[in-house]
C-alpha positions, 0 to 999 in steps of 0.5 A, a space after each residue: 519519512 518512511 515509504 511503503 511500496 505495495 508489491 508482488 514477491 516478483 518485484 512488481 507494483 501490486 496490480 490490485 488493492 494495496 491492502 492485499 499486496 503480497 509484500 510491502 517494501 519499506 524505504 527511508 526517504 530523506 534529502 532526495 535519497 531512497 534507501 530500502 530498509 526491509 521487505 514486510 510480508 502482508 498477512 492479508 496478501 493471501 486473504 480474499 478481498 471481501 471488499 472487491 465488488 458485491 459479494 453475497 455472503 452465505 451463512 455458515 461460510 467463514 473467511 480467513 481473518 473475516 475482516 473487511 472495510 475499516 476493520 481490515 484497514 485498521 489492522 493493516 495500519 496498526 500491524 503491518 504499516 504502523 510507521 509509514 508516512 507514504 504508500 505507493 500502490 497500484 490501486 485502492 478502494 475509497 474506504 482504504 484511501 480515506 482511512 489511510 489519508 485521514 490517519 496522515 498517510 499520503 497514498 500515491 498511485 502508479 501503474 503495475 510496473 517493476 518496483 525498480 522503475 519506481 525506485 529509479 524514478 524517485 532517485 532520478 527526480 526527487 523534486 517530482 516525487 516531493 511535489 506529488 507528496 505535497 499535492 492537494 488531495 
């Protein structure tokens, strides 16, 4: 199974909404083993989060990518994370959580700690990780 960890370029769990993380660290998880495959840049990482809070949009202003809501999460799933089964993140909104989980992706949350600690935790206690994956929503 492929696992994506939403992270900063400095190696921390991205503290905000995972759709705007700077990078995703992609791993293969099999038989209790976690292996880093690649680090993917997130094109939405530098785009303002139009879904955060309540924004008043003024005519004549154009936003980079201009995406929000389901359109943004569809882009993220199709273009950045098409092959992942699990996302580990510091945060998400209800819409992104629902979009990803309804597309068969398990979303797990953690504090904005160093990614190394999350990797270590999974490697040292794969049974707890697997229990979290199998927990009901």
